N, CA, C and O atoms as a Tinker XYZ file with bonds, in Angstrom:
   388  protein
     1  N     14.921000   26.162000  -74.307000    73     2
     2  CA    14.360000   26.665000  -73.069000    64     1     3
     3  C     15.384000   27.595000  -72.427000    63     2     4     5
     4  O     16.294000   27.132000  -71.739000    81     3
     5  N     15.247000   28.869000  -72.639000    73     3     6
     6  CA    16.209000   29.854000  -72.185000    64     5     7
     7  C     15.515000   30.860000  -71.259000    63     6     8     9
     8  O     15.213000   31.982000  -71.665000    81     7
     9  N     15.269000   30.448000  -70.019000    73     7    10
    10  CA    14.631000   31.336000  -69.051000    64     9    11
    11  C     15.703000   32.071000  -68.250000    63    10    12    13
    12  O     16.696000   31.470000  -67.839000    81    11
    13  N     15.507000   33.343000  -68.032000    73    11    14
    14  CA    16.465000   34.106000  -67.234000    64    13    15
    15  C     16.076000   34.022000  -65.753000    63    14    16    17
    16  O     14.919000   33.783000  -65.408000    81    15
    17  N     17.054000   34.221000  -64.912000    73    15    18
    18  CA    16.810000   34.215000  -63.474000    64    17    19
    19  C     16.088000   35.491000  -63.067000    63    18    20    21
    20  O     16.331000   36.547000  -63.650000    81    19
    21  N     15.217000   35.413000  -62.091000    73    19    22
    22  CA    14.517000   36.624000  -61.651000    64    21    23
    23  C     15.493000   37.596000  -60.973000    63    22    24    25
    24  O     16.459000   37.171000  -60.338000    81    23
    25  N     15.237000   38.880000  -61.111000    73    23    26
    26  CA    16.064000   39.881000  -60.454000    64    25    27
    27  C     15.751000   39.980000  -58.965000    63    26    28    29
    28  O     16.628000   40.286000  -58.158000    81    27
    29  N     14.516000   39.723000  -58.614000    73    27    30
    30  CA    14.094000   39.782000  -57.223000    64    29    31
    31  C     13.149000   38.619000  -56.957000    63    30    32    33
    32  O     12.252000   38.342000  -57.753000    81    31
    33  N     13.354000   37.946000  -55.842000    73    31    34
    34  CA    12.475000   36.843000  -55.470000    64    33    35
    35  C     11.148000   37.392000  -54.948000    63    34    36    37
    36  O     11.113000   38.441000  -54.305000    81    35
    37  N     10.078000   36.690000  -55.225000    73    35    38
    38  CA     8.767000   37.107000  -54.732000    64    37    39
    39  C      8.680000   36.979000  -53.215000    63    38    40    41
    40  O      8.048000   37.796000  -52.544000    81    39
    41  N      9.322000   35.949000  -52.690000    73    39    42
    42  CA     9.295000   35.704000  -51.251000    64    41    43
    43  C     10.734000   35.518000  -50.783000    63    42    44    45
    44  O     11.484000   34.726000  -51.354000    81    43
    45  N     11.112000   36.249000  -49.747000    73    43    46
    46  CA    12.476000   36.158000  -49.230000    64    45    47
    47  C     12.743000   34.755000  -48.655000    63    46    48    49
    48  O     11.915000   34.238000  -47.906000    81    47
    49  N     13.867000   34.142000  -48.988000    73    47    50
    50  CA    14.162000   32.802000  -48.475000    64    49    51
    51  C     14.738000   32.813000  -47.058000    63    50    52    53
    52  O     14.807000   31.767000  -46.414000    81    51
    53  N     15.148000   33.975000  -46.572000    73    51    54
    54  CA    15.771000   34.064000  -45.259000    64    53    55
    55  C     14.727000   33.846000  -44.173000    63    54    56    57
    56  O     13.752000   34.593000  -44.091000    81    55
    57  N     14.923000   32.832000  -43.344000    73    55    58
    58  CA    14.001000   32.537000  -42.261000    64    57    59
    59  C     14.522000   33.010000  -40.924000    63    58    60    61
    60  O     13.758000   33.442000  -40.061000    81    59
    61  N     15.837000   32.925000  -40.758000    73    59    62
    62  CA    16.407000   33.300000  -39.470000    64    61    63
    63  C     17.850000   33.726000  -39.669000    63    62    64    65
    64  O     18.592000   33.116000  -40.439000    81    63
    65  N     18.229000   34.757000  -38.981000    73    63    66
    66  CA    19.619000   35.197000  -38.976000    64    65    67
    67  C     20.041000   35.335000  -37.520000    63    66    68    69
    68  O     19.318000   35.911000  -36.707000    81    67
    69  N     21.192000   34.814000  -37.205000    73    67    70
    70  CA    21.673000   34.826000  -35.830000    64    69    71
    71  C     23.084000   35.384000  -35.819000    63    70    72    73
    72  O     23.911000   35.036000  -36.662000    81    71
    73  N     23.349000   36.251000  -34.858000    73    71    74
    74  CA    24.722000   36.685000  -34.640000    64    73    75
    75  C     24.953000   36.722000  -33.147000    63    74    76    77
    76  O     24.013000   36.800000  -32.356000    81    75
    77  N     26.189000   36.665000  -32.780000    73    75    78
    78  CA    26.548000   36.579000  -31.370000    64    77    79
    79  C     27.718000   37.503000  -31.101000    63    78    80    81
    80  O     28.619000   37.642000  -31.929000    81    79
    81  N     27.696000   38.128000  -29.945000    73    79    82
    82  CA    28.819000   38.946000  -29.522000    64    81    83
    83  C     29.175000   38.519000  -28.101000    63    82    84    85
    84  O     28.300000   38.321000  -27.259000    81    83
    85  N     30.463000   38.382000  -27.854000    73    83    86
    86  CA    30.959000   38.044000  -26.527000    64    85    87
    87  C     31.999000   39.083000  -26.136000    63    86    88    89
    88  O     32.790000   39.527000  -26.968000    81    87
    89  N     31.993000   39.459000  -24.885000    73    87    90
    90  CA    32.987000   40.401000  -24.413000    64    89    91
    91  C     33.281000   40.125000  -22.949000    63    90    92    93
    92  O     32.494000   39.486000  -22.251000    81    91
    93  N     34.423000   40.614000  -22.498000    73    91    94
    94  CA    34.864000   40.411000  -21.126000    64    93    95
    95  C     34.650000   41.715000  -20.360000    63    94    96    97
    96  O     35.087000   42.777000  -20.802000    81    95
    97  N     33.993000   41.635000  -19.239000    73    95    98
    98  CA    33.752000   42.795000  -18.396000    64    97    99
    99  C     34.826000   42.896000  -17.324000    63    98   100   101
   100  O     35.355000   41.879000  -16.874000    81    99
   101  N     35.147000   44.104000  -16.920000    73    99   102
   102  CA    36.121000   44.284000  -15.841000    64   101   103
   103  C     35.594000   43.681000  -14.548000    63   102   104   105
   104  O     36.354000   43.087000  -13.782000    81   103
   105  N     34.303000   43.829000  -14.304000    73   103   106
   106  CA    33.660000   43.247000  -13.138000    64   105   107
   107  C     32.586000   42.277000  -13.637000    63   106   108   109
   108  O     31.534000   42.718000  -14.099000    81   107
   109  N     32.831000   40.962000  -13.552000    73   107   110
   110  CA    31.885000   39.988000  -14.124000    64   109   111
   111  C     30.454000   40.101000  -13.606000    63   110   112   113
   112  O     29.521000   39.733000  -14.321000    81   111
   113  N     30.253000   40.595000  -12.390000    73   111   114
   114  CA    28.887000   40.679000  -11.864000    64   113   115
   115  C     28.064000   41.754000  -12.573000    63   114   116   117
   116  O     26.841000   41.771000  -12.436000    81   115
   117  N     28.706000   42.654000  -13.329000    73   115   118
   118  CA    27.930000   43.639000  -14.080000    64   117   119
   119  C     27.162000   42.992000  -15.225000    63   118   120   121
   120  O     26.282000   43.628000  -15.805000    81   119
   121  N     27.470000   41.755000  -15.561000    73   119   122
   122  CA    26.705000   41.029000  -16.570000    64   121   123
   123  C     25.246000   40.864000  -16.178000    63   122   124   125
   124  O     24.387000   40.682000  -17.041000    81   123
   125  N     24.959000   40.926000  -14.877000    73   123   126
   126  CA    23.576000   40.853000  -14.402000    64   125   127
   127  C     22.775000   42.083000  -14.822000    63   126   128   129
   128  O     21.549000   42.031000  -14.908000    81   127
   129  N     23.464000   43.177000  -15.080000    73   127   130
   130  CA    22.798000   44.430000  -15.452000    64   129   131
   131  C     22.505000   44.533000  -16.943000    63   130   132   133
   132  O     21.690000   45.358000  -17.357000    81   131
   133  N     23.154000   43.712000  -17.748000    73   131   134
   134  CA    23.045000   43.817000  -19.199000    64   133   135
   135  C     21.598000   43.730000  -19.715000    63   134   136   137
   136  O     21.224000   44.545000  -20.559000    81   135
   137  N     20.774000   42.791000  -19.252000    73   135   138
   138  CA    19.391000   42.761000  -19.758000    64   137   139
   139  C     18.652000   44.077000  -19.521000    63   138   140   141
   140  O     17.922000   44.537000  -20.399000    81   139
   141  N     18.830000   44.686000  -18.354000    73   139   142
   142  CA    18.169000   45.951000  -18.058000    64   141   143
   143  C     18.684000   47.090000  -18.925000    63   142   144   145
   144  O     17.913000   47.939000  -19.371000    81   143
   145  N     19.992000   47.103000  -19.161000    73   143   146
   146  CA    20.568000   48.145000  -20.010000    64   145   147
   147  C     20.065000   48.025000  -21.448000    63   146   148   149
   148  O     19.743000   49.029000  -22.082000    81   147
   149  N     19.999000   46.803000  -21.956000    73   147   150
   150  CA    19.489000   46.602000  -23.314000    64   149   151
   151  C     18.002000   46.932000  -23.406000    63   150   152   153
   152  O     17.558000   47.542000  -24.379000    81   151
   153  N     17.237000   46.533000  -22.401000    73   151   154
   154  CA    15.810000   46.831000  -22.412000    64   153   155
   155  C     15.571000   48.337000  -22.405000    63   154   156   157
   156  O     14.686000   48.836000  -23.099000    81   155
   157  N     16.365000   49.055000  -21.618000    73   155   158
   158  CA    16.231000   50.511000  -21.557000    64   157   159
   159  C     16.396000   51.143000  -22.944000    63   158   160   161
   160  O     15.724000   52.123000  -23.269000    81   159
   161  N     17.283000   50.584000  -23.748000    73   159   162
   162  CA    17.531000   51.126000  -25.084000    64   161   163
   163  C     16.508000   50.660000  -26.125000    63   162   164   165
   164  O     16.210000   51.387000  -27.072000    81   163
   165  N     15.977000   49.456000  -25.950000    73   163   166
   166  CA    15.143000   48.849000  -26.987000    64   165   167
   167  C     13.684000   48.631000  -26.588000    63   166   168   169
   168  O     12.953000   47.956000  -27.313000    81   167
   169  N     13.244000   49.179000  -25.462000    73   167   170
   170  CA    11.905000   48.859000  -24.959000    64   169   171
   171  C     10.782000   49.281000  -25.905000    63   170   172   173
   172  O      9.708000   48.680000  -25.868000    81   171
   173  N     10.984000   50.269000  -26.731000    73   171   174
   174  CA     9.918000   50.697000  -27.647000    64   173   175
   175  C      9.624000   49.615000  -28.694000    63   174   176   177
   176  O      8.474000   49.422000  -29.089000    81   175
   177  N     10.646000   48.931000  -29.126000    73   175   178
   178  CA    10.466000   47.900000  -30.157000    64   177   179
   179  C     10.260000   46.517000  -29.545000    63   178   180   181
   180  O      9.376000   45.778000  -29.978000    81   179
   181  N     11.061000   46.159000  -28.546000    73   179   182
   182  CA    11.008000   44.829000  -27.929000    64   181   183
   183  C     10.252000   44.942000  -26.612000    63   182   184   185
   184  O     10.855000   45.108000  -25.552000    81   183
   185  N      8.936000   44.851000  -26.687000    73   183   186
   186  CA     8.089000   45.100000  -25.521000    64   185   187
   187  C      7.892000   43.870000  -24.637000    63   186   188   189
   188  O      7.554000   44.003000  -23.461000    81   187
   189  N      8.094000   42.707000  -25.178000    73   187   190
   190  CA     7.850000   41.482000  -24.423000    64   189   191
   191  C      9.165000   40.934000  -23.877000    63   190   192   193
   192  O     10.102000   40.693000  -24.637000    81   191
   193  N      9.235000   40.738000  -22.565000    73   191   194
   194  CA    10.421000   40.174000  -21.919000    64   193   195
   195  C     10.074000   38.757000  -21.492000    63   194   196   197
   196  O      9.069000   38.528000  -20.820000    81   195
   197  N     10.923000   37.799000  -21.892000    73   195   198
   198  CA    10.681000   36.395000  -21.563000    64   197   199
   199  C     11.873000   35.859000  -20.777000    63   198   200   201
   200  O     13.017000   35.954000  -21.223000    81   199
   201  N     11.598000   35.301000  -19.617000    73   199   202
   202  CA    12.638000   34.616000  -18.847000    64   201   203
   203  C     12.692000   33.188000  -19.379000    63   202   204   205
   204  O     11.717000   32.443000  -19.278000    81   203
   205  N     13.819000   32.817000  -19.936000    73   203   206
   206  CA    13.965000   31.484000  -20.529000    64   205   207
   207  C     14.219000   30.436000  -19.446000    63   206   208   209
   208  O     14.704000   30.782000  -18.368000    81   207
   209  N     13.906000   29.172000  -19.703000    73   207   210
   210  CA    14.118000   28.117000  -18.704000    64   209   211
   211  C     15.568000   28.029000  -18.223000    63   210   212   213
   212  O     15.819000   27.642000  -17.081000    81   211
   213  N     16.511000   28.380000  -19.075000    73   211   214
   214  CA    17.922000   28.313000  -18.679000    64   213   215
   215  C     18.272000   29.331000  -17.602000    63   214   216   217
   216  O     19.320000   29.211000  -16.968000    81   215
   217  N     17.426000   30.325000  -17.382000    73   215   218
   218  CA    17.686000   31.324000  -16.343000    64   217   219
   219  C     17.622000   30.702000  -14.950000    63   218   220   221
   220  O     18.168000   31.258000  -13.998000    81   219
   221  N     16.963000   29.559000  -14.826000    73   219   222
   222  CA    16.834000   28.898000  -13.527000    64   221   223
   223  C     18.005000   27.976000  -13.216000    63   222   224   225
   224  O     18.071000   27.409000  -12.125000    81   223
   225  N     18.925000   27.821000  -14.154000    73   223   226
   226  CA    20.108000   26.992000  -13.904000    64   225   227
   227  C     21.117000   27.834000  -13.117000    63   226   228   229
   228  O     21.523000   28.895000  -13.590000    81   227
   229  N     21.525000   27.391000  -11.944000    73   227   230
   230  CA    22.490000   28.171000  -11.158000    64   229   231
   231  C     23.795000   28.391000  -11.932000    63   230   232   233
   232  O     24.262000   27.509000  -12.652000    81   231
   233  N     24.373000   29.588000  -11.766000    73   231   234
   234  CA    25.600000   29.934000  -12.490000    64   233   235
   235  C     26.738000   28.929000  -12.292000    63   234   236   237
   236  O     27.404000   28.582000  -13.267000    81   235
   237  N     26.988000   28.446000  -11.068000    73   235   238
   238  CA    28.098000   27.480000  -10.916000    64   237   239
   239  C     27.905000   26.210000  -11.752000    63   238   240   241
   240  O     28.877000   25.640000  -12.246000    81   239
   241  N     26.672000   25.774000  -11.908000    73   239   242
   242  CA    26.408000   24.589000  -12.735000    64   241   243
   243  C     26.598000   24.925000  -14.201000    63   242   244   245
   244  O     27.255000   24.182000  -14.931000    81   243
   245  N     26.026000   26.043000  -14.638000    73   243   246
   246  CA    26.149000   26.436000  -16.046000    64   245   247
   247  C     27.606000   26.639000  -16.446000    63   246   248   249
   248  O     27.976000   26.333000  -17.580000    81   247
   249  N     28.430000   27.142000  -15.551000    73   247   250
   250  CA    29.851000   27.363000  -15.860000    64   249   251
   251  C     30.613000   26.054000  -16.036000    63   250   252   253
   252  O     31.563000   25.990000  -16.816000    81   251
   253  N     30.212000   25.030000  -15.330000    73   251   254
   254  CA    30.954000   23.766000  -15.360000    64   253   255
   255  C     30.438000   22.774000  -16.385000    63   254   256   257
   256  O     31.040000   21.716000  -16.563000    81   255
   257  N     29.349000   23.082000  -17.059000    73   255   258
   258  CA    28.815000   22.225000  -18.117000    64   257   259
   259  C     28.988000   22.973000  -19.438000    63   258   260   261
   260  O     28.261000   23.933000  -19.695000    81   259
   261  N     29.934000   22.553000  -20.279000    73   259   262
   262  CA    30.254000   23.312000  -21.497000    64   261   263
   263  C     29.045000   23.651000  -22.372000    63   262   264   265
   264  O     29.009000   24.731000  -22.962000    81   263
   265  N     28.071000   22.773000  -22.470000    73   263   266
   266  CA    26.910000   23.039000  -23.328000    64   265   267
   267  C     25.970000   24.095000  -22.750000    63   266   268   269
   268  O     25.082000   24.572000  -23.456000    81   267
   269  N     26.143000   24.467000  -21.497000    73   267   270
   270  CA    25.268000   25.443000  -20.853000    64   269   271
   271  C     25.892000   26.829000  -20.730000    63   270   272   273
   272  O     25.186000   27.791000  -20.428000    81   271
   273  N     27.185000   26.952000  -20.953000    73   271   274
   274  CA    27.905000   28.200000  -20.671000    64   273   275
   275  C     27.346000   29.422000  -21.362000    63   274   276   277
   276  O     27.232000   30.476000  -20.736000    81   275
   277  N     26.999000   29.320000  -22.608000    73   275   278
   278  CA    26.614000   30.497000  -23.385000    64   277   279
   279  C     25.131000   30.538000  -23.753000    63   278   280   281
   280  O     24.727000   31.320000  -24.614000    81   279
   281  N     24.339000   29.722000  -23.122000    73   279   282
   282  CA    22.909000   29.721000  -23.435000    64   281   283
   283  C     22.252000   31.016000  -22.968000    63   282   284   285
   284  O     22.599000   31.531000  -21.905000    81   283
   285  N     21.310000   31.551000  -23.744000    73   283   286
   286  CA    20.614000   32.776000  -23.333000    64   285   287
   287  C     19.691000   32.506000  -22.150000    63   286   288   289
   288  O     19.170000   31.404000  -21.984000    81   287
   289  N     19.504000   33.537000  -21.337000    73   287   290
   290  CA    18.646000   33.419000  -20.164000    64   289   291
   291  C     17.421000   34.331000  -20.244000    63   290   292   293
   292  O     16.398000   34.072000  -19.611000    81   291
   293  N     17.543000   35.391000  -21.025000    73   291   294
   294  CA    16.460000   36.369000  -21.188000    64   293   295
   295  C     16.259000   36.616000  -22.677000    63   294   296   297
   296  O     17.223000   36.620000  -23.442000    81   295
   297  N     15.010000   36.823000  -23.091000    73   295   298
   298  CA    14.729000   37.160000  -24.490000    64   297   299
   299  C     13.821000   38.383000  -24.528000    63   298   300   301
   300  O     12.792000   38.429000  -23.854000    81   299
   301  N     14.216000   39.377000  -25.328000    73   299   302
   302  CA    13.380000   40.532000  -25.609000    64   301   303
   303  C     12.747000   40.266000  -26.968000    63   302   304   305
   304  O     13.460000   40.018000  -27.941000    81   303
   305  N     11.418000   40.313000  -27.050000    73   303   306
   306  CA    10.721000   39.929000  -28.275000    64   305   307
   307  C      9.980000   41.093000  -28.914000    63   306   308   309
   308  O      9.387000   41.931000  -28.234000    81   307
   309  N     10.031000   41.119000  -30.243000    73   307   310
   310  CA     9.217000   42.023000  -31.060000    64   309   311
   311  C      8.373000   41.127000  -31.958000    63   310   312   313
   312  O      8.305000   39.920000  -31.731000    81   311
   313  N      7.730000   41.697000  -32.974000    73   311   314
   314  CA     6.858000   40.924000  -33.845000    64   313   315
   315  C      7.548000   39.695000  -34.425000    63   314   316   317
   316  O      7.083000   38.574000  -34.223000    81   315
   317  N      8.628000   39.889000  -35.126000    73   315   318
   318  CA     9.321000   38.756000  -35.744000    64   317   319
   319  C     10.823000   38.811000  -35.479000    63   318   320   321
   320  O     11.621000   38.274000  -36.247000    81   319
   321  N     11.194000   39.466000  -34.385000    73   319   322
   322  CA    12.601000   39.577000  -34.009000    64   321   323
   323  C     12.754000   39.332000  -32.517000    63   322   324   325
   324  O     11.808000   39.473000  -31.743000    81   323
   325  N     13.956000   38.966000  -32.138000    73   323   326
   326  CA    14.235000   38.757000  -30.719000    64   325   327
   327  C     15.702000   39.051000  -30.434000    63   326   328   329
   328  O     16.573000   38.864000  -31.283000    81   327
   329  N     15.944000   39.509000  -29.232000    73   327   330
   330  CA    17.308000   39.656000  -28.715000    64   329   331
   331  C     17.393000   38.708000  -27.537000    63   330   332   333
   332  O     16.615000   38.820000  -26.589000    81   331
   333  N     18.327000   37.782000  -27.588000    73   331   334
   334  CA    18.513000   36.838000  -26.488000    64   333   335
   335  C     19.801000   37.202000  -25.761000    63   334   336   337
   336  O     20.824000   37.487000  -26.382000    81   335
   337  N     19.731000   37.186000  -24.444000    73   335   338
   338  CA    20.845000   37.641000  -23.626000    64   337   339
   339  C     21.229000   36.549000  -22.645000    63   338   340   341
   340  O     20.380000   35.978000  -21.960000    81   339
   341  N     22.509000   36.272000  -22.591000    73   339   342
   342  CA    23.041000   35.333000  -21.624000    64   341   343
   343  C     24.248000   35.955000  -20.960000    63   342   344   345
   344  O     24.608000   37.097000  -21.248000    81   343
   345  N     24.864000   35.215000  -20.083000    73   343   346
   346  CA    26.072000   35.714000  -19.445000    64   345   347
   347  C     26.988000   34.551000  -19.120000    63   346   348   349
   348  O     26.558000   33.404000  -18.995000    81   347
   349  N     28.229000   34.871000  -18.991000    73   347   350
   350  CA    29.208000   33.908000  -18.529000    64   349   351
   351  C     30.097000   34.645000  -17.563000    63   350   352   353
   352  O     30.778000   35.596000  -17.948000    81   351
   353  N     30.104000   34.231000  -16.333000    73   351   354
   354  CA    30.823000   34.965000  -15.290000    64   353   355
   355  C     32.334000   34.843000  -15.411000    63   354   356   357
   356  O     33.056000   35.806000  -15.151000    81   355
   357  N     32.808000   33.696000  -15.796000    73   355   358
   358  CA    34.259000   33.515000  -15.895000    64   357   359
   359  C     34.792000   34.211000  -17.125000    63   358   360   361
   360  O     34.043000   34.561000  -18.037000    81   359
   361  N     36.091000   34.405000  -17.137000    73   359   362
   362  CA    36.733000   35.050000  -18.275000    64   361   363
   363  C     36.508000   34.237000  -19.527000    63   362   364   365
   364  O     36.536000   33.007000  -19.482000    81   363
   365  N     36.286000   34.900000  -20.641000    73   363   366
   366  CA    36.006000   34.230000  -21.918000    64   365   367
   367  C     37.182000   33.368000  -22.340000    63   366   368   369
   368  O     38.321000   33.602000  -21.937000    81   367
   369  N     36.888000   32.372000  -23.155000    73   367   370
   370  CA    37.905000   31.453000  -23.633000    64   369   371
   371  C     38.795000   32.107000  -24.676000    63   370   372   373
   372  O     38.304000   32.548000  -25.715000    81   371
   373  N     40.090000   32.179000  -24.420000    73   371   374
   374  CA    41.115000   32.513000  -25.408000    64   373   375
   375  C     41.041000   33.895000  -26.037000    63   374   376   377
   376  O     41.711000   34.114000  -27.047000    81   375
   377  N     40.288000   34.823000  -25.522000    73   375   378
   378  CA    40.286000   36.152000  -26.129000    64   377   379
   379  C     39.817000   37.199000  -25.134000    63   378   380   381
   380  O     39.113000   36.903000  -24.168000    81   379
   381  N     40.218000   38.405000  -25.393000    73   379   382
   382  CA    39.757000   39.554000  -24.625000    64   381   383
   383  C     39.563000   40.705000  -25.581000    63   382   384   385
   384  O     40.274000   40.834000  -26.577000    81   383
   385  N     38.593000   41.539000  -25.266000    73   383   386
   386  CA    38.365000   42.735000  -26.079000    64   385   387
   387  C     38.637000   43.932000  -25.203000    63   386   388
   388  O     38.515000   45.070000  -25.656000    81   387
């Protein structure tokens, strides 16, 4: 029984890919503008804007609960893609760009 491996799969096995970028702003309050800036660039593709439940968590609480610090608050949605946007007002942990 000597079957060769297929060169290309009939169905892609990739279900989800996630990447994250964090950066430090000179003025932390400009993080409030980021969703609008991204929407301005991507509105043709990501037409649906969703306010996530975490957006209702006050910033002082989210900053003091480690599991809440980096959760997204806004999602821009396309057919099978999404951009999720969150913010952290305090300086990032252990790095600066």
